[in-house]
C-alpha positions as CSV (number, residue, x, y, z in Angstrom):
1,X,101.8,92.5,63.1
2,X,104.8,90.5,62.0
3,X,105.3,90.1,58.3
4,X,104.7,86.3,58.4
5,X,101.4,86.4,60.3
6,X,98.7,84.9,58.2
7,X,95.5,86.0,60.1
8,X,94.5,88.7,62.5
9,X,91.5,90.6,63.8
10,X,90.9,94.3,64.1
11,X,88.0,96.7,64.5
12,X,88.0,98.4,61.1
13,X,89.6,97.5,57.8
14,X,89.8,100.4,55.3
15,X,90.5,99.6,51.6
16,X,92.1,102.7,50.1
17,X,94.3,105.4,51.6
18,X,93.1,108.5,49.8
19,X,91.3,111.4,51.5
20,X,88.2,109.4,52.3
21,X,90.1,106.4,53.6
22,X,92.6,108.1,55.8
23,X,89.9,110.5,57.1
24,X,87.9,107.5,58.2
25,X,91.0,106.0,59.8
26,X,92.0,109.1,61.8
27,X,88.5,109.7,63.1
28,X,87.9,106.0,63.9
29,X,91.2,105.9,65.8
30,X,90.3,109.0,67.6
31,X,87.2,107.2,68.8
32,X,89.3,104.4,70.2
33,X,88.8,101.9,67.4
34,X,91.7,99.6,66.2
35,X,92.2,100.4,62.5
36,X,94.0,98.8,59.6
37,X,94.4,100.9,56.4
38,X,95.3,99.0,53.2
39,X,96.4,100.6,49.9
40,X,98.2,99.2,46.9
41,X,99.6,102.6,46.1
42,X,100.7,105.7,48.1
43,X,98.7,106.8,51.1
44,X,97.1,110.2,50.3
45,X,95.7,108.9,47.0
46,X,94.9,110.9,43.9
47,X,94.4,114.2,45.7
48,X,97.9,114.3,47.3
49,X,99.9,112.6,44.6
50,X,98.2,113.3,41.2
51,X,95.4,115.8,41.8
52,X,94.7,118.6,44.3
53,X,98.1,119.2,45.8
54,X,100.5,119.0,42.8
55,X,98.0,120.8,40.4
56,X,97.5,123.7,42.8
57,X,101.2,123.9,43.3
58,X,101.6,124.3,39.6
59,X,98.7,126.8,39.4
60,X,100.5,128.9,42.0
61,X,103.6,129.0,39.8
62,X,101.3,130.0,36.9
63,X,99.9,132.8,39.1
64,X,103.4,134.1,39.7
65,X,104.1,134.1,36.0
66,X,100.9,136.1,35.4
67,X,101.9,138.6,38.1
68,X,105.2,139.2,36.2
69,X,103.2,140.1,33.1
70,X,100.8,142.2,35.0
71,X,103.6,144.1,36.6
72,X,105.1,145.0,33.3
73,X,101.9,145.7,31.3
74,X,99.7,147.3,34.0
75,X,101.9,148.7,36.7
76,X,105.0,149.8,34.9
77,X,107.2,147.5,36.8
78,X,110.2,146.5,34.6
79,X,110.1,142.8,34.6
80,X,109.9,140.0,32.1
81,X,109.5,136.2,32.1
82,X,112.8,135.3,30.5
83,X,113.0,131.6,31.2
84,X,111.0,128.8,32.8
85,X,112.9,125.8,34.1
86,X,110.3,123.0,34.1
87,X,112.7,120.7,36.1
88,X,112.8,123.2,38.9
89,X,109.1,123.7,38.8
90,X,108.7,119.9,39.0
91,X,111.2,119.7,41.9
92,X,109.3,122.3,43.9
93,X,105.9,120.6,43.1
94,X,107.3,117.2,44.2
95,X,108.9,118.6,47.3
96,X,105.5,120.0,48.4
97,X,103.8,116.7,47.7
98,X,106.5,114.7,49.6
99,X,106.3,117.0,52.7
100,X,102.6,116.5,52.8
101,X,103.0,112.7,52.3
102,X,105.6,112.5,55.0
103,X,103.4,114.5,57.4
104,X,100.4,112.2,56.7
105,X,102.4,109.0,57.3
106,X,103.8,110.5,60.5
107,X,100.2,111.3,61.6
108,X,98.9,107.9,60.9
109,X,101.9,106.3,62.6
110,X,101.6,108.6,65.6
111,X,97.9,107.7,66.0
112,X,98.7,104.0,66.0
113,X,97.0,103.2,62.7
114,X,98.4,100.1,61.0
115,X,99.2,100.9,57.3
116,X,99.6,97.9,54.9
117,X,101.0,98.1,51.4
118,X,99.0,95.5,49.6
119,X,96.0,94.6,47.4
120,X,92.8,93.9,49.3
121,X,89.9,91.7,48.3
122,X,86.7,91.0,50.2
123,X,86.4,87.4,51.2
124,X,82.8,87.5,52.3
125,X,81.3,88.3,55.7
126,X,83.7,90.5,57.6
127,X,87.0,89.2,56.2
128,X,89.5,90.9,53.9
129,X,92.4,89.0,52.1
130,X,95.4,91.2,51.5
131,X,98.0,90.1,49.0
132,X,101.6,91.4,48.5
133,X,102.1,93.9,45.7
134,X,105.2,94.0,43.5
135,X,107.4,97.1,43.6
136,X,108.9,99.2,46.3
137,X,106.6,101.2,48.4
138,X,107.5,104.9,49.1
139,X,107.6,108.3,47.5
140,X,110.3,107.2,45.1
141,X,107.8,105.0,43.4
142,X,106.1,108.0,41.8
143,X,109.2,110.1,41.4
144,X,109.7,111.3,37.8
145,X,113.3,111.9,38.4
146,X,113.0,115.6,39.2
147,X,113.0,115.2,42.9
148,X,116.0,113.0,43.8
149,X,116.1,110.3,46.4
150,X,113.0,110.0,48.5
151,X,113.9,106.9,50.4
152,X,114.1,108.7,53.7
153,X,110.3,109.0,53.9
154,X,109.9,105.2,53.8
155,X,112.6,104.7,56.5
156,X,111.1,107.3,58.9
157,X,107.4,106.3,58.6
158,X,107.2,102.5,58.2
159,X,104.5,101.0,56.1
160,X,104.1,97.2,56.3
161,X,105.1,95.4,53.1
162,X,103.8,91.9,53.0
163,X,105.8,88.8,52.4
164,X,102.8,86.5,52.2
165,X,99.0,86.8,51.8
166,X,97.1,87.5,55.0
167,X,93.5,87.5,56.1
168,X,92.0,90.1,58.4
169,X,88.7,89.9,60.2
170,X,87.0,93.2,60.9
171,X,84.9,93.3,64.1
172,X,83.1,96.5,63.4
173,X,83.2,96.9,59.6
174,X,84.9,97.2,56.3
175,X,85.2,100.6,54.5
176,X,85.5,100.8,50.8
177,X,87.6,103.8,49.7
178,X,89.1,102.8,46.4
179,X,88.8,106.2,44.8
180,X,88.6,107.0,41.1
181,X,90.6,107.4,37.9
182,X,90.4,109.7,34.9
183,X,87.6,109.0,32.5
184,X,89.0,108.1,29.1
185,X,87.8,108.6,25.6
186,X,87.4,105.0,24.4
187,X,88.4,105.8,20.8
188,X,91.4,107.9,21.9
189,X,92.9,106.4,25.1
190,X,95.7,108.1,27.0
191,X,99.2,107.3,25.6
192,X,101.1,109.2,28.2
193,X,102.9,111.2,25.5
194,X,100.5,113.2,23.4
195,X,97.1,112.2,24.8
196,X,97.1,112.9,28.5
197,X,94.8,112.8,31.4
198,X,95.0,114.9,34.6
199,X,97.0,112.2,36.3
200,X,99.8,112.3,33.8
201,X,99.6,116.1,33.1
202,X,99.9,116.9,36.8
203,X,103.1,114.8,37.1
204,X,104.7,115.9,33.9
205,X,107.9,117.9,33.7
206,X,107.7,119.6,30.3
207,X,105.3,122.5,29.4
208,X,103.8,122.2,25.9
209,X,103.5,125.0,23.4
210,X,100.0,124.2,22.4
211,X,97.2,122.1,23.9
212,X,93.7,121.0,23.1
213,X,91.8,120.6,26.4
214,X,88.8,118.3,26.0
215,X,86.3,119.2,28.7
216,X,85.5,122.6,30.3
217,X,84.8,121.4,33.8
218,X,86.9,122.4,36.7
219,X,89.9,120.2,35.7
220,X,89.9,121.4,32.1
221,X,89.6,125.1,33.0
222,X,92.3,124.8,35.6
223,X,94.8,123.2,33.2
224,X,93.8,125.6,30.4
225,X,94.7,128.6,32.5
226,X,97.9,126.9,33.7
227,X,99.2,126.2,30.2
228,X,98.2,129.6,29.0
229,X,100.2,131.3,31.8
230,X,103.3,129.8,30.4
231,X,102.7,130.8,26.8
232,X,100.9,127.8,25.4
233,X,98.2,128.3,22.8
234,X,95.1,126.7,24.4
235,X,91.8,125.6,22.9
236,X,89.0,124.1,25.0
237,X,86.4,121.7,23.5
238,X,83.3,121.2,25.5
239,X,80.3,119.0,24.5
240,X,77.8,121.0,26.6
241,X,76.7,124.6,26.1
242,X,78.6,126.2,28.9
243,X,82.0,126.5,30.6
244,X,81.9,125.0,34.1
245,X,78.5,123.5,33.1
246,X,77.5,122.3,36.6
247,X,77.8,125.8,38.0
248,X,75.3,128.7,38.1
249,X,74.8,130.2,34.7
250,X,76.3,133.5,35.8
251,X,79.4,131.7,36.9
252,X,79.7,130.0,33.6
253,X,79.2,133.3,31.7
254,X,81.7,135.1,33.8
255,X,84.3,132.4,33.4
256,X,83.7,132.3,29.6
257,X,84.4,136.0,29.4
258,X,87.6,135.6,31.5
259,X,88.9,132.9,29.2
260,X,88.1,135.0,26.2
261,X,90.1,137.9,27.6
262,X,93.0,135.5,27.9
263,X,92.6,134.6,24.2
264,X,91.8,131.0,25.2
265,X,89.6,129.6,22.4
266,X,86.4,127.9,23.8
267,X,84.4,125.6,21.5
268,X,81.0,124.9,23.1
269,X,78.5,122.3,21.9
270,X,81.5,120.7,20.3
271,X,82.9,117.1,20.2
272,X,86.2,115.5,19.4
273,X,85.7,113.3,16.3
274,X,89.2,112.2,15.5
275,X,92.9,112.4,16.6
276,X,95.9,111.5,14.4
277,X,99.2,111.3,16.2
278,X,102.4,112.5,14.5
279,X,105.9,113.4,15.5
280,X,104.8,117.0,16.1
281,X,101.8,116.1,18.3
282,X,98.2,115.6,17.4
283,X,95.9,116.6,14.6
284,X,92.4,116.7,15.9
285,X,89.1,117.0,14.1
286,X,86.4,118.7,16.2
287,X,82.7,118.8,15.3
288,X,81.4,122.3,16.1
289,X,77.9,123.9,15.5
290,X,79.3,125.6,12.5
291,X,81.0,122.5,11.0
292,X,84.1,120.4,11.5
293,X,87.4,122.1,12.2
294,X,91.0,120.7,12.2
295,X,93.4,121.7,14.9
296,X,97.1,120.8,15.4
297,X,98.5,120.8,18.9
298,X,101.5,119.4,20.8
299,X,99.3,117.8,23.4
300,X,95.7,116.8,24.0
301,X,94.5,116.8,27.6
302,X,91.3,114.7,28.2
303,X,89.5,116.2,31.2
304,X,86.0,114.7,31.0
305,X,85.6,113.7,34.6
306,X,86.6,110.6,36.6
307,X,85.1,107.1,37.1
308,X,85.0,105.0,40.3
309,X,87.6,102.2,40.7
310,X,85.3,99.3,41.4
311,X,85.6,97.2,38.3
312,X,86.6,93.6,38.7
313,X,86.4,93.9,42.5
314,X,83.7,91.2,43.0
315,X,81.5,93.6,45.0
316,X,78.3,92.7,43.2
317,X,78.9,89.0,43.8
318,X,79.0,89.8,47.5
319,X,75.7,91.7,47.2
320,X,77.0,95.2,47.2
321,X,74.7,97.3,45.0
322,X,76.5,99.2,42.2
323,X,75.2,101.7,39.7
324,X,77.4,102.5,36.7
325,X,80.3,101.4,38.9
326,X,79.4,103.6,41.8
327,X,78.7,102.0,45.2
328,X,75.1,102.9,46.2
329,X,74.6,103.4,50.0
330,X,71.5,101.8,51.5
331,X,71.7,104.6,54.2
332,X,73.1,108.0,53.3
333,X,73.4,108.9,57.0
334,X,75.9,106.1,57.8
335,X,77.0,105.4,54.2
336,X,76.5,101.7,54.8
337,X,76.1,99.7,51.6
338,X,73.5,97.1,50.8
339,X,75.7,94.6,52.7
340,X,75.6,95.2,56.5
341,X,79.0,96.0,57.9
342,X,80.4,97.3,54.6
343,X,80.6,101.1,54.1
344,X,81.7,103.4,51.3
345,X,83.3,106.8,51.1
346,X,84.8,109.1,48.5
347,X,84.8,109.0,44.7
348,X,83.2,105.5,44.5
349,X,79.9,107.1,45.8
350,X,77.4,108.3,43.3
351,X,75.8,111.8,43.2
352,X,74.8,113.6,45.3
353,X,78.3,112.9,46.6
354,X,80.7,115.4,45.0
355,X,83.9,113.4,44.3
356,X,85.8,116.2,46.1
357,X,88.5,115.6,48.7
358,X,86.9,117.7,51.4
359,X,83.5,115.9,50.8
360,X,85.5,112.7,51.4
361,X,86.7,114.1,54.7
362,X,83.1,114.6,55.8
363,X,82.1,111.1,54.6
364,X,85.0,109.5,56.4
365,X,84.0,111.2,59.7
366,X,80.4,110.1,59.2
367,X,81.4,106.4,58.6
368,X,83.9,106.3,61.5
369,X,81.2,107.7,63.9
370,X,78.7,105.2,62.6
371,X,81.2,102.4,63.3
372,X,81.6,103.7,66.8
373,X,77.8,103.8,67.3
374,X,77.3,107.5,66.9
375,X,74.2,108.5,65.0
376,X,74.4,111.2,62.3
377,X,72.1,112.8,59.8
378,X,72.9,112.6,56.1
379,X,75.4,115.1,54.6
380,X,73.8,118.1,52.8
381,X,76.1,118.0,49.8
382,X,74.8,121.3,48.6
383,X,76.4,122.8,51.7
384,X,79.9,121.6,50.7
385,X,81.8,124.3,48.8
386,X,82.8,123.6,45.2
387,X,86.0,125.2,44.0
388,X,87.8,125.7,40.7
389,X,91.4,127.0,41.1
390,X,91.8,128.5,37.6
391,X,92.8,132.1,36.9
392,X,90.4,133.6,37.8
393,X,89.0,131.2,40.4
394,X,85.4,130.1,40.8
395,X,83.7,128.9,43.9
396,X,80.1,128.1,45.0
397,X,78.0,126.6,47.7
398,X,74.3,125.9,47.9
399,X,71.9,126.0,45.0
400,X,72.2,127.6,41.7
401,X,69.5,130.0,40.6
402,X,68.2,127.3,38.3
403,X,68.3,124.5,40.9
404,X,66.4,126.7,43.4
405,X,63.6,127.4,41.0
406,X,63.4,123.7,40.0
407,X,63.0,122.9,43.7
408,X,60.0,125.2,43.8
409,X,61.6,128.2,45.5
410,X,60.5,131.7,44.5
411,X,63.9,133.4,44.5
412,X,65.5,136.8,44.4
413,X,69.1,137.3,43.3
414,X,71.7,140.0,43.6
415,X,75.0,140.1,41.7
416,X,77.9,142.5,42.6
417,X,80.6,142.8,40.0
418,X,84.1,142.8,41.6
419,X,84.9,145.7,39.3
420,X,82.4,147.8,41.3
421,X,84.5,147.6,44.5
422,X,87.9,149.1,45.1
423,X,89.9,145.9,45.8
424,X,88.4,144.3,42.7
425,X,89.6,147.2,40.6
426,X,93.1,146.8,42.2
427,X,93.3,143.2,41.2
428,X,91.9,144.0,37.7
429,X,90.6,140.4,37.0
430,X,86.9,141.1,36.9
431,X,84.6,138.6,38.7
432,X,81.5,138.8,40.8
433,X,79.6,137.7,43.9
434,X,76.1,136.4,43.3
435,X,73.7,135.5,46.1
436,X,70.5,133.5,45.5
437,X,67.9,134.0,48.3
438,X,64.4,132.9,49.0
439,X,61.9,135.7,48.2
440,X,60.3,137.1,51.4
441,X,56.5,137.3,50.9
442,X,55.7,138.2,54.5
443,X,55.1,141.9,53.8
444,X,57.8,143.1,56.2
445,X,60.7,145.4,55.2
446,X,63.5,143.1,56.2
447,X,64.5,142.1,52.7
448,X,65.0,138.6,51.3
449,X,64.6,135.3,53.0
450,X,67.3,132.7,53.7
451,X,70.3,132.5,51.4
452,X,70.0,129.4,49.1
453,X,73.2,129.8,47.2
454,X,76.5,131.8,46.9
455,X,78.4,131.9,43.6
456,X,81.8,133.6,43.1
457,X,84.2,134.3,40.3
458,X,87.4,136.3,40.8
459,X,90.9,136.3,42.4
460,X,91.2,134.2,45.6
461,X,87.4,133.4,45.8
462,X,88.2,129.8,46.8
463,X,89.3,131.4,50.1
464,X,86.2,133.7,50.2
465,X,83.7,130.8,49.8
466,X,84.0,129.7,53.4
467,X,81.9,132.7,54.4
468,X,79.3,131.6,51.9
469,X,79.5,128.1,53.4
470,X,78.6,129.4,56.8
471,X,75.8,131.7,55.4
472,X,74.2,128.8,53.6
473,X,74.5,126.1,56.2
474,X,73.3,128.4,59.0
475,X,70.4,129.4,56.8
476,X,71.3,133.0,57.4
477,X,69.1,135.9,56.1
478,X,70.8,138.7,54.1
479,X,69.5,141.0,56.9
480,X,71.7,139.0,59.4
481,X,74.8,139.1,57.2
482,X,74.3,142.8,56.6
483,X,74.4,143.5,60.3
484,X,78.2,142.9,60.2
485,X,80.8,145.0,58.6
486,X,83.3,143.6,56.1
487,X,86.8,145.2,56.0
488,X,87.4,147.9,53.5
489,X,89.0,147.6,51.0
490,X,88.6,143.9,50.5
491,X,87.1,141.5,48.0
492,X,84.8,140.2,50.8
493,X,83.1,143.6,50.8
494,X,81.1,142.3,47.8
495,X,79.4,139.9,50.2
496,X,78.5,142.8,52.4
497,X,77.2,144.9,49.5
498,X,75.2,142.1,48.1
499,X,73.7,141.3,51.5
500,X,72.9,145.0,52.2
501,X,71.0,145.3,49.0
502,X,69.0,142.1,49.6
503,X,68.2,143.4,53.1
504,X,66.8,146.6,51.7
505,X,69.7,148.6,53.2
506,X,71.6,149.3,49.9
507,X,74.8,151.3,50.4
508,X,77.3,151.5,47.5
509,X,75.5,149.3,45.0
510,X,73.5,151.4,42.5
511,X,69.8,150.7,42.3
512,X,68.4,148.6,39.5
């Protein structure tokens, strides 16, 4: 398309180039559809530029730091953490992000997907109006100065920058993939200096000496352990009664113990009442069950979730049903909205969608196939793994024990502490594998029924959860898992031990 062209037609127009948007684009193009992808920011979205990738890069650096301390204190290896160069850390983080970004742009370009840098608005029916956006497109637009000149990416992988407003007609459908942004505390909005959200904290260069983290969900716990690894005094304030409150209670309890071992203070059933900003940082007042406390920290990180980016988009005027800003599908199998021909993926979807990058991949594939006329069944969101990349990590798939009971299942559970297996003792971080299974009332001796949920805490359990994903989604029985041997010594042995016991074939696990 030439820059000056004012109207054109394509099969699919996708608004938003994050994980849900580009997954839709790639699958749709693979099915032979003509695709135009529009974004007013950087393709890859929050996950690639301000979320998953840069935060996990930083958490890897934190893990290295902790290994240095472990070597000295636990293994007698003469080593010390003498200095941390935040600029070098930021450079490496940004280099990882930019290589992923360049690879994604290359893939989209190679597959023949048209990528337009612009602001898209629905014009009714199957038309989208795209307006030019001020500012230079490319990785340099998010550079904080740590990574140098990034202009080569823009030159190598062209993105169309509009000179004039254009209108595109979508023959097959329009896909909404606008993503989300951090939820703010209305009384204490982000200032980018003292009060931060995950978006700004992930892209920061400096490492604070003290932090109040508001929110003990996955983002809050990840940042808490990152800051702690580099010597910051960390306090977590959580309004609910548990760390990782959406996880199984045993996961919450295990993570709370791990944070306590690190001397990270966790204030549960507590709420931030006031913040006063000074030259030294912030003085916060927190309401706890035992009374108000005052806390001075260099930074305050607000990690209380994310909200969909659908405000002031005119969707409701077009008849698209919204609920608290979320786009409500009329059909969860196709993710078509209340307006025929308009679909939604990613963080703008309400629960049971998970607002996770890999859930967005699945949604994008579903929508692309629906646009190509392929019928699918709704996604079982319980079967998509949830992962927290803190130190230690947490991961789960399927139902928690409480959820299973609320759904009417009679359950049996088995929990294997990682300290009870050799590899767990080697790592020395504690943790557990918990399996929730349906109780077998058939009277046979084959043990428990199908596995309903798998819940993990410990080192590298975000890699281990894929086995749990297969077990849950294939409705496997513990007896079937127990037929196969896990390598020894390994953390995955805990899966085998838990399954053997639930299959009435107990090996190393002591009887209860």
